[in-house]
A tleap script that builds the chain and sets N, CA, C and O, in Angstrom:
source leaprc.protein.ff14SB
mol = sequence {
  NMET ASN ASN TYR ILE LYS HIE THR PHE ASN
  LYS PRO TRP PHE SER GLN SER GLU THR CYS
  GLU VAL PHE SER ILE SER GLU THR TRP LEU
  LYS THR GLN MET ARG ASN LEU MET ASP GLU
  GLY ARG ASP LEU LYS GLU LEU GLY HIE PHE
  THR ILE GLU GLY LYS ARG GLU ALA CYS PHE
  PHE PRO GLN MET LEU MET ASP TRP ILE VAL
  ASN ASN LYS ILE GLN ASN MET ALA LYS TYR
  ASP TYR GLU ILE ALA GLU GLN THR LYS LEU
  TYR THR SER LEU ASN GLN LEU THR GLU LYS
  ALA ASN ASN GLU CHIE
}
set mol.1.N position { -177.086 6.834 62.863 }
set mol.1.CA position { -177.222 6.136 61.483 }
set mol.1.C position { -176.441 7.639 60.707 }
set mol.1.O position { -176.921 8.722 61.044 }
set mol.2.N position { -175.387 7.636 59.802 }
set mol.2.CA position { -174.776 7.461 59.078 }
set mol.2.C position { -175.301 8.427 57.989 }
set mol.2.O position { -175.172 7.859 56.904 }
set mol.3.N position { -175.830 9.635 57.841 }
set mol.3.CA position { -176.502 10.278 56.800 }
set mol.3.C position { -176.132 11.045 55.572 }
set mol.3.O position { -176.857 11.353 54.626 }
set mol.4.N position { -173.940 11.476 55.909 }
set mol.4.CA position { -173.387 12.143 55.363 }
set mol.4.C position { -172.344 11.685 54.515 }
set mol.4.O position { -171.571 12.418 53.899 }
set mol.5.N position { -172.352 10.396 54.505 }
set mol.5.CA position { -171.531 9.807 53.129 }
set mol.5.C position { -172.368 9.374 51.885 }
set mol.5.O position { -172.264 8.269 51.351 }
set mol.6.N position { -172.613 9.663 51.769 }
set mol.6.CA position { -173.702 8.845 50.346 }
set mol.6.C position { -173.180 8.511 49.148 }
set mol.6.O position { -172.646 9.463 48.578 }
set mol.7.N position { -173.145 7.164 48.394 }
set mol.7.CA position { -172.471 7.123 47.052 }
set mol.7.C position { -173.246 6.726 46.042 }
set mol.7.O position { -174.183 5.998 46.370 }
set mol.8.N position { -173.104 7.063 44.583 }
set mol.8.CA position { -173.341 6.258 43.680 }
set mol.8.C position { -173.252 4.909 43.514 }
set mol.8.O position { -172.433 4.667 42.628 }
set mol.9.N position { -173.628 4.144 43.874 }
set mol.9.CA position { -173.544 2.751 43.337 }
set mol.9.C position { -173.493 2.662 41.688 }
set mol.9.O position { -174.255 3.341 41.002 }
set mol.10.N position { -172.349 1.598 41.017 }
set mol.10.CA position { -172.800 0.930 39.886 }
set mol.10.C position { -174.447 0.129 39.589 }
set mol.10.O position { -175.047 0.231 38.519 }
set mol.11.N position { -174.932 -0.615 40.740 }
set mol.11.CA position { -175.300 -1.441 41.337 }
set mol.11.C position { -175.866 -1.492 42.301 }
set mol.11.O position { -175.182 -1.322 43.310 }
set mol.12.N position { -177.464 -1.762 42.506 }
set mol.12.CA position { -177.976 -1.570 43.652 }
set mol.12.C position { -177.864 -2.951 44.661 }
set mol.12.O position { -178.230 -3.311 45.780 }
set mol.13.N position { -177.278 -3.352 43.754 }
set mol.13.CA position { -176.203 -4.512 45.385 }
set mol.13.C position { -175.709 -5.621 44.405 }
set mol.13.O position { -176.093 -5.944 43.281 }
set mol.14.N position { -174.329 -6.280 45.547 }
set mol.14.CA position { -173.756 -6.727 45.062 }
set mol.14.C position { -173.285 -8.346 45.834 }
set mol.14.O position { -173.210 -8.698 47.011 }
set mol.15.N position { -173.042 -9.039 44.560 }
set mol.15.CA position { -172.387 -10.014 45.136 }
set mol.15.C position { -171.153 -9.598 46.579 }
set mol.15.O position { -170.616 -8.545 46.923 }
set mol.16.N position { -171.100 -10.979 47.094 }
set mol.16.CA position { -170.194 -10.867 48.295 }
set mol.16.C position { -168.923 -10.282 48.249 }
set mol.16.O position { -168.372 -9.378 48.877 }
set mol.17.N position { -168.507 -11.266 47.062 }
set mol.17.CA position { -166.724 -11.240 46.314 }
set mol.17.C position { -166.627 -9.533 46.080 }
set mol.17.O position { -165.997 -8.602 46.582 }
set mol.18.N position { -167.864 -9.760 44.771 }
set mol.18.CA position { -167.707 -8.017 44.404 }
set mol.18.C position { -167.726 -6.977 45.150 }
set mol.18.O position { -167.232 -5.926 44.742 }
set mol.19.N position { -168.272 -7.073 46.324 }
set mol.19.CA position { -168.312 -6.396 47.864 }
set mol.19.C position { -166.967 -6.332 48.386 }
set mol.19.O position { -166.908 -5.283 49.027 }
set mol.20.N position { -166.463 -6.605 48.406 }
set mol.20.CA position { -164.966 -6.400 48.851 }
set mol.20.C position { -164.357 -6.359 47.760 }
set mol.20.O position { -163.258 -6.627 48.244 }
set mol.21.N position { -164.104 -6.224 46.455 }
set mol.21.CA position { -163.732 -5.449 45.377 }
set mol.21.C position { -163.923 -3.958 45.411 }
set mol.21.O position { -163.201 -2.994 45.158 }
set mol.22.N position { -165.238 -4.135 45.842 }
set mol.22.CA position { -165.251 -2.877 45.233 }
set mol.22.C position { -165.352 -2.122 46.812 }
set mol.22.O position { -165.974 -1.073 46.974 }
set mol.23.N position { -164.881 -2.595 47.546 }
set mol.23.CA position { -164.514 -2.228 48.871 }
set mol.23.C position { -163.344 -1.669 49.242 }
set mol.23.O position { -163.073 -0.669 49.907 }
set mol.24.N position { -162.526 -2.711 48.548 }
set mol.24.CA position { -161.316 -2.994 48.511 }
set mol.24.C position { -160.967 -3.527 50.509 }
set mol.24.O position { -160.219 -2.986 51.323 }
set mol.25.N position { -161.892 -4.762 50.670 }
set mol.25.CA position { -162.047 -5.354 51.989 }
set mol.25.C position { -161.611 -6.558 51.866 }
set mol.25.O position { -161.673 -6.589 50.637 }
set mol.26.N position { -161.248 -7.503 52.126 }
set mol.26.CA position { -160.766 -8.593 52.168 }
set mol.26.C position { -162.209 -9.448 52.436 }
set mol.26.O position { -163.248 -8.952 52.873 }
set mol.27.N position { -161.990 -10.899 52.047 }
set mol.27.CA position { -163.217 -11.946 52.088 }
set mol.27.C position { -163.124 -12.414 53.886 }
set mol.27.O position { -164.079 -12.753 54.585 }
set mol.28.N position { -161.783 -12.306 54.275 }
set mol.28.CA position { -162.119 -12.397 55.515 }
set mol.28.C position { -162.596 -11.526 56.714 }
set mol.28.O position { -163.325 -11.799 57.668 }
set mol.29.N position { -162.086 -10.634 56.430 }
set mol.29.CA position { -162.348 -9.763 57.411 }
set mol.29.C position { -163.830 -9.665 57.457 }
set mol.29.O position { -164.476 -9.928 58.472 }
set mol.30.N position { -164.358 -9.274 56.318 }
set mol.30.CA position { -166.382 -9.665 56.163 }
set mol.30.C position { -166.743 -10.093 57.082 }
set mol.30.O position { -167.305 -9.930 58.165 }
set mol.31.N position { -165.918 -11.232 55.863 }
set mol.31.CA position { -166.843 -13.016 57.725 }
set mol.31.C position { -166.535 -12.681 58.904 }
set mol.31.O position { -167.668 -12.612 59.378 }
set mol.32.N position { -165.561 -12.311 60.088 }
set mol.32.CA position { -165.686 -12.043 60.612 }
set mol.32.C position { -165.817 -10.856 61.423 }
set mol.32.O position { -165.534 -10.678 62.608 }
set mol.33.N position { -166.548 -9.683 60.110 }
set mol.33.CA position { -167.344 -8.981 60.564 }
set mol.33.C position { -168.960 -9.412 61.292 }
set mol.33.O position { -169.626 -9.014 62.247 }
set mol.34.N position { -169.111 -10.544 60.116 }
set mol.34.CA position { -170.095 -11.137 60.193 }
set mol.34.C position { -170.457 -11.803 61.345 }
set mol.34.O position { -171.499 -11.573 61.958 }
set mol.35.N position { -169.464 -12.786 61.723 }
set mol.35.CA position { -169.436 -13.663 62.729 }
set mol.35.C position { -169.164 -12.925 64.145 }
set mol.35.O position { -169.483 -13.552 65.155 }
set mol.36.N position { -168.644 -11.744 64.278 }
set mol.36.CA position { -169.339 -10.849 65.580 }
set mol.36.C position { -170.212 -10.686 65.235 }
set mol.36.O position { -170.807 -10.952 66.280 }
set mol.37.N position { -171.215 -10.356 64.354 }
set mol.37.CA position { -172.108 -9.438 65.154 }
set mol.37.C position { -173.303 -10.689 65.798 }
set mol.37.O position { -174.013 -10.654 66.803 }
set mol.38.N position { -173.134 -11.763 64.706 }
set mol.38.CA position { -173.875 -12.623 64.775 }
set mol.38.C position { -173.548 -13.641 66.453 }
set mol.38.O position { -174.372 -14.422 66.929 }
set mol.39.N position { -172.349 -13.376 66.983 }
set mol.39.CA position { -172.004 -13.783 68.237 }
set mol.39.C position { -172.866 -12.843 68.963 }
set mol.39.O position { -173.630 -13.353 69.783 }
set mol.40.N position { -172.906 -10.867 68.743 }
set mol.40.CA position { -173.452 -10.875 69.407 }
set mol.40.C position { -174.952 -10.898 69.113 }
set mol.40.O position { -175.455 -9.813 69.405 }
set mol.41.N position { -175.751 -11.702 68.673 }
set mol.41.CA position { -176.977 -11.911 68.457 }
set mol.41.C position { -177.955 -11.023 67.592 }
set mol.41.O position { -179.169 -11.088 67.396 }
set mol.42.N position { -177.074 -10.263 67.196 }
set mol.42.CA position { -177.399 -8.704 65.634 }
set mol.42.C position { -177.684 -9.630 64.453 }
set mol.42.O position { -177.158 -10.707 64.173 }
set mol.43.N position { -178.951 -8.731 63.631 }
set mol.43.CA position { -179.017 -9.466 62.650 }
set mol.43.C position { -178.401 -8.876 61.400 }
set mol.43.O position { -178.762 -7.738 61.103 }
set mol.44.N position { -177.106 -9.779 60.258 }
set mol.44.CA position { -176.970 -9.699 59.401 }
set mol.44.C position { -177.300 -8.198 58.573 }
set mol.44.O position { -176.431 -7.638 57.904 }
set mol.45.N position { -178.299 -7.809 58.692 }
set mol.45.CA position { -178.968 -7.173 57.269 }
set mol.45.C position { -178.431 -5.857 58.400 }
set mol.45.O position { -179.128 -4.907 58.042 }
set mol.46.N position { -177.985 -5.612 58.986 }
set mol.46.CA position { -176.710 -4.252 59.447 }
set mol.46.C position { -176.155 -4.145 58.752 }
set mol.46.O position { -175.866 -2.951 58.671 }
set mol.47.N position { -175.646 -4.767 57.936 }
set mol.47.CA position { -174.618 -4.472 57.350 }
set mol.47.C position { -175.323 -4.800 55.898 }
set mol.47.O position { -174.612 -5.181 54.968 }
set mol.48.N position { -176.284 -4.691 55.786 }
set mol.48.CA position { -177.036 -4.985 54.232 }
set mol.48.C position { -176.639 -6.491 53.458 }
set mol.48.O position { -176.417 -6.779 52.282 }
set mol.49.N position { -176.675 -7.418 54.943 }
set mol.49.CA position { -176.633 -8.598 54.056 }
set mol.49.C position { -178.093 -9.334 53.659 }
set mol.49.O position { -179.082 -9.677 54.307 }
set mol.50.N position { -177.799 -9.377 52.611 }
set mol.50.CA position { -178.828 -10.403 52.210 }
set mol.50.C position { -178.602 -11.648 51.112 }
set mol.50.O position { -177.695 -11.726 50.284 }
set mol.51.N position { -179.720 -12.622 51.351 }
set mol.51.CA position { -179.173 -13.664 50.215 }
set mol.51.C position { -180.681 -14.104 49.154 }
set mol.51.O position { -181.887 -13.982 49.370 }
set mol.52.N position { -179.856 -14.672 47.919 }
set mol.52.CA position { -181.456 -13.857 46.843 }
set mol.52.C position { -180.741 -15.941 46.407 }
set mol.52.O position { -179.626 -16.450 46.285 }
set mol.53.N position { -182.369 -16.516 46.317 }
set mol.53.CA position { -182.810 -18.279 46.102 }
set mol.53.C position { -182.051 -18.518 44.974 }
set mol.53.O position { -182.421 -17.941 43.952 }
set mol.54.N position { -181.007 -19.281 44.906 }
set mol.54.CA position { -180.532 -20.096 44.010 }
set mol.54.C position { -179.064 -19.246 43.066 }
set mol.54.O position { -178.364 -19.606 42.120 }
set mol.55.N position { -179.114 -17.981 43.939 }
set mol.55.CA position { -177.512 -17.357 44.102 }
set mol.55.C position { -176.688 -17.592 45.112 }
set mol.55.O position { -176.783 -17.335 46.312 }
set mol.56.N position { -175.419 -18.393 44.139 }
set mol.56.CA position { -174.038 -19.070 45.083 }
set mol.56.C position { -173.977 -18.513 46.205 }
set mol.56.O position { -174.554 -19.206 47.043 }
set mol.57.N position { -173.365 -17.185 46.803 }
set mol.57.CA position { -172.561 -16.050 47.587 }
set mol.57.C position { -174.099 -14.939 47.760 }
set mol.57.O position { -175.112 -14.545 47.182 }
set mol.58.N position { -173.285 -14.856 49.047 }
set mol.58.CA position { -174.688 -14.119 50.095 }
set mol.58.C position { -174.365 -12.580 48.784 }
set mol.58.O position { -173.777 -12.576 47.703 }
set mol.59.N position { -175.149 -11.341 49.648 }
set mol.59.CA position { -175.016 -10.343 48.552 }
set mol.59.C position { -175.457 -9.083 49.489 }
set mol.59.O position { -176.130 -9.267 50.503 }
set mol.60.N position { -175.136 -8.115 49.178 }
set mol.60.CA position { -174.927 -6.983 50.372 }
set mol.60.C position { -175.542 -5.392 48.957 }
set mol.60.O position { -175.351 -5.106 47.776 }
set mol.61.N position { -176.290 -4.854 50.145 }
set mol.61.CA position { -176.786 -3.436 49.790 }
set mol.61.C position { -175.114 -2.355 50.249 }
set mol.61.O position { -174.892 -1.954 51.391 }
set mol.62.N position { -174.302 -2.132 49.200 }
set mol.62.CA position { -173.031 -0.747 49.451 }
set mol.62.C position { -173.538 0.002 50.429 }
set mol.62.O position { -173.170 0.048 51.603 }
set mol.63.N position { -174.927 0.950 49.577 }
set mol.63.CA position { -175.049 1.721 51.249 }
set mol.63.C position { -174.933 1.237 51.956 }
set mol.63.O position { -173.772 1.418 52.322 }
set mol.64.N position { -175.494 0.477 52.678 }
set mol.64.CA position { -176.002 0.171 53.676 }
set mol.64.C position { -174.147 -0.531 54.899 }
set mol.64.O position { -173.584 -0.175 55.934 }
set mol.65.N position { -173.956 -1.662 53.789 }
set mol.65.CA position { -172.625 -1.147 54.305 }
set mol.65.C position { -171.400 -0.437 54.715 }
set mol.65.O position { -170.683 -0.635 55.695 }
set mol.66.N position { -171.308 0.392 53.806 }
set mol.66.CA position { -170.462 1.615 54.197 }
set mol.66.C position { -171.228 2.593 55.414 }
set mol.66.O position { -170.514 3.102 56.278 }
set mol.67.N position { -172.667 2.812 55.422 }
set mol.67.CA position { -173.006 2.996 56.979 }
set mol.67.C position { -172.630 2.294 57.734 }
set mol.67.O position { -172.345 2.806 58.816 }
set mol.68.N position { -172.527 1.518 57.658 }
set mol.68.CA position { -171.961 0.373 58.775 }
set mol.68.C position { -170.476 0.420 59.483 }
set mol.68.O position { -170.060 0.417 60.642 }
set mol.69.N position { -169.902 0.463 58.169 }
set mol.69.CA position { -168.627 0.556 58.326 }
set mol.69.C position { -168.070 1.997 59.601 }
set mol.69.O position { -167.343 2.103 60.589 }
set mol.70.N position { -169.110 3.000 58.625 }
set mol.70.CA position { -168.585 4.319 59.092 }
set mol.70.C position { -168.985 4.520 60.588 }
set mol.70.O position { -168.251 5.101 61.387 }
set mol.71.N position { -169.994 4.087 60.850 }
set mol.71.CA position { -170.812 4.240 62.261 }
set mol.71.C position { -170.183 3.067 62.815 }
set mol.71.O position { -170.687 2.971 63.934 }
set mol.72.N position { -169.416 2.183 62.672 }
set mol.72.CA position { -168.464 0.969 63.573 }
set mol.72.C position { -167.721 0.728 63.628 }
set mol.72.O position { -167.297 0.031 64.550 }
set mol.73.N position { -167.061 1.140 62.682 }
set mol.73.CA position { -165.181 0.904 62.562 }
set mol.73.C position { -164.594 2.833 62.247 }
set mol.73.O position { -164.177 3.521 63.179 }
set mol.74.N position { -164.652 3.111 61.481 }
set mol.74.CA position { -164.590 4.772 62.058 }
set mol.74.C position { -164.985 5.294 62.331 }
set mol.74.O position { -165.349 5.688 61.223 }
set mol.75.N position { -165.438 5.915 62.951 }
set mol.75.CA position { -166.013 6.847 64.097 }
set mol.75.C position { -165.989 6.776 65.896 }
set mol.75.O position { -166.124 7.558 66.837 }
set mol.76.N position { -165.629 4.772 65.585 }
set mol.76.CA position { -165.637 4.227 67.088 }
set mol.76.C position { -163.524 4.788 67.506 }
set mol.76.O position { -162.452 4.843 66.903 }
set mol.77.N position { -164.077 5.057 68.873 }
set mol.77.CA position { -162.546 5.229 69.458 }
set mol.77.C position { -162.618 4.083 69.174 }
set mol.77.O position { -163.532 3.261 69.230 }
set mol.78.N position { -160.872 4.025 68.633 }
set mol.78.CA position { -159.959 2.770 68.841 }
set mol.78.C position { -159.359 2.872 70.288 }
set mol.78.O position { -159.318 3.788 71.109 }
set mol.79.N position { -158.883 1.502 70.280 }
set mol.79.CA position { -158.346 1.438 71.486 }
set mol.79.C position { -156.880 1.062 71.444 }
set mol.79.O position { -155.906 1.449 72.090 }
set mol.80.N position { -157.051 0.131 70.418 }
set mol.80.CA position { -155.342 -0.624 70.230 }
set mol.80.C position { -154.857 -0.448 68.963 }
set mol.80.O position { -155.525 -0.023 68.020 }
set mol.81.N position { -153.721 -0.762 68.926 }
set mol.81.CA position { -152.672 -0.391 67.699 }
set mol.81.C position { -154.035 -0.761 66.401 }
set mol.81.O position { -154.881 -0.110 65.789 }
set mol.82.N position { -153.642 -2.009 66.478 }
set mol.82.CA position { -154.838 -3.673 65.331 }
set mol.82.C position { -156.031 -2.269 65.119 }
set mol.82.O position { -155.902 -1.890 63.955 }
set mol.83.N position { -156.953 -1.536 65.745 }
set mol.83.CA position { -158.241 -1.219 65.542 }
set mol.83.C position { -158.012 0.632 65.438 }
set mol.83.O position { -159.005 1.350 65.552 }
set mol.84.N position { -156.175 1.439 65.147 }
set mol.84.CA position { -156.801 1.959 64.381 }
set mol.84.C position { -155.990 1.728 63.267 }
set mol.84.O position { -156.055 2.618 62.419 }
set mol.85.N position { -155.069 0.569 62.963 }
set mol.85.CA position { -155.195 0.594 61.672 }
set mol.85.C position { -156.032 -0.193 60.421 }
set mol.85.O position { -156.012 -0.215 59.190 }
set mol.86.N position { -156.686 -0.744 61.394 }
set mol.86.CA position { -158.214 -0.956 60.633 }
set mol.86.C position { -158.634 0.081 60.394 }
set mol.86.O position { -158.523 0.471 59.231 }
set mol.87.N position { -159.150 0.769 61.186 }
set mol.87.CA position { -160.068 2.535 60.433 }
set mol.87.C position { -159.065 3.098 59.642 }
set mol.87.O position { -159.486 3.963 58.873 }
set mol.88.N position { -158.235 2.942 59.609 }
set mol.88.CA position { -157.207 3.728 58.607 }
set mol.88.C position { -157.188 3.490 57.049 }
set mol.88.O position { -157.238 4.306 56.128 }
set mol.89.N position { -157.082 1.847 57.044 }
set mol.89.CA position { -157.253 1.272 56.633 }
set mol.89.C position { -158.686 1.584 55.262 }
set mol.89.O position { -158.671 1.947 54.085 }
set mol.90.N position { -159.972 1.121 56.441 }
set mol.90.CA position { -161.133 1.444 55.994 }
set mol.90.C position { -161.525 3.236 55.546 }
set mol.90.O position { -162.112 3.847 54.653 }
set mol.91.N position { -160.970 3.447 56.474 }
set mol.91.CA position { -161.054 5.227 55.948 }
set mol.91.C position { -160.166 5.137 54.049 }
set mol.91.O position { -160.451 5.674 52.979 }
set mol.92.N position { -159.328 4.410 54.382 }
set mol.92.CA position { -158.249 4.915 52.779 }
set mol.92.C position { -158.920 4.320 51.730 }
set mol.92.O position { -159.123 4.863 50.644 }
set mol.93.N position { -159.394 2.794 52.161 }
set mol.93.CA position { -160.747 2.378 51.075 }
set mol.93.C position { -161.546 3.595 50.356 }
set mol.93.O position { -161.432 4.222 49.302 }
set mol.94.N position { -162.842 3.604 52.029 }
set mol.94.CA position { -163.527 5.017 51.355 }
set mol.94.C position { -163.727 6.197 50.517 }
set mol.94.O position { -164.655 6.823 50.004 }
set mol.95.N position { -161.710 6.246 50.652 }
set mol.95.CA position { -161.586 7.563 50.174 }
set mol.95.C position { -161.914 7.116 48.875 }
set mol.95.O position { -162.851 7.456 48.152 }
set mol.96.N position { -160.667 5.997 48.616 }
set mol.96.CA position { -160.141 5.650 46.910 }
set mol.96.C position { -161.580 5.541 46.371 }
set mol.96.O position { -161.726 5.835 45.184 }
set mol.97.N position { -162.946 5.060 47.258 }
set mol.97.CA position { -164.457 4.784 47.023 }
set mol.97.C position { -164.341 6.018 45.827 }
set mol.97.O position { -163.959 5.900 44.663 }
set mol.98.N position { -164.855 7.350 46.620 }
set mol.98.CA position { -164.885 7.890 46.400 }
set mol.98.C position { -164.524 8.878 45.240 }
set mol.98.O position { -165.228 9.486 44.433 }
set mol.99.N position { -163.039 8.812 45.469 }
set mol.99.CA position { -162.322 9.469 44.030 }
set mol.99.C position { -162.688 9.347 42.785 }
set mol.99.O position { -162.977 10.089 41.846 }
set mol.100.N position { -162.557 7.549 43.138 }
set mol.100.CA position { -162.580 6.725 41.751 }
set mol.100.C position { -163.904 7.342 40.835 }
set mol.100.O position { -163.844 7.747 39.674 }
set mol.101.N position { -165.121 7.285 41.726 }
set mol.101.CA position { -166.966 7.690 41.285 }
set mol.101.C position { -166.710 9.263 40.813 }
set mol.101.O position { -167.243 9.684 39.786 }
set mol.102.N position { -165.689 10.266 41.800 }
set mol.102.CA position { -165.844 11.519 41.269 }
set mol.102.C position { -165.078 11.488 39.860 }
set mol.102.O position { -165.430 12.220 38.935 }
set mol.103.N position { -164.145 10.705 39.777 }
set mol.103.CA position { -163.913 10.561 38.253 }
set mol.103.C position { -164.045 10.209 37.210 }
set mol.103.O position { -163.456 10.349 36.139 }
set mol.104.N position { -165.246 9.508 37.721 }
set mol.104.CA position { -165.467 8.903 36.293 }
set mol.104.C position { -166.942 9.898 36.078 }
set mol.104.O position { -167.667 9.656 35.113 }
set mol.105.N position { -167.209 10.737 36.814 }
set mol.105.CA position { -168.277 11.580 36.725 }
set mol.105.C position { -167.727 13.143 35.594 }
set mol.105.O position { -168.526 14.051 35.364 }
savepdb mol mol.pdb
quit
């Protein structure tokens, strides 16, 4: 598990649409990752995913999602060009998130 990238988020959890905005990822990408996990018989909790009764959107714990992205998408060896492009985009998004937070302090 990734324990070296810690970020202080302004909320303990985000709705799915807020999560996509904060992480600069598309809802399509996030839903694809969710579907892939379910197809593998894995739990969406790995992504920090949870639901709140009465809330229309799923929710995410952002640090758990960040850890999952680093461990499963950035640190994995990419074989194909599209995987390298995805790694680069995610790495850039996480760097921008961290830089933005550092500039706010």
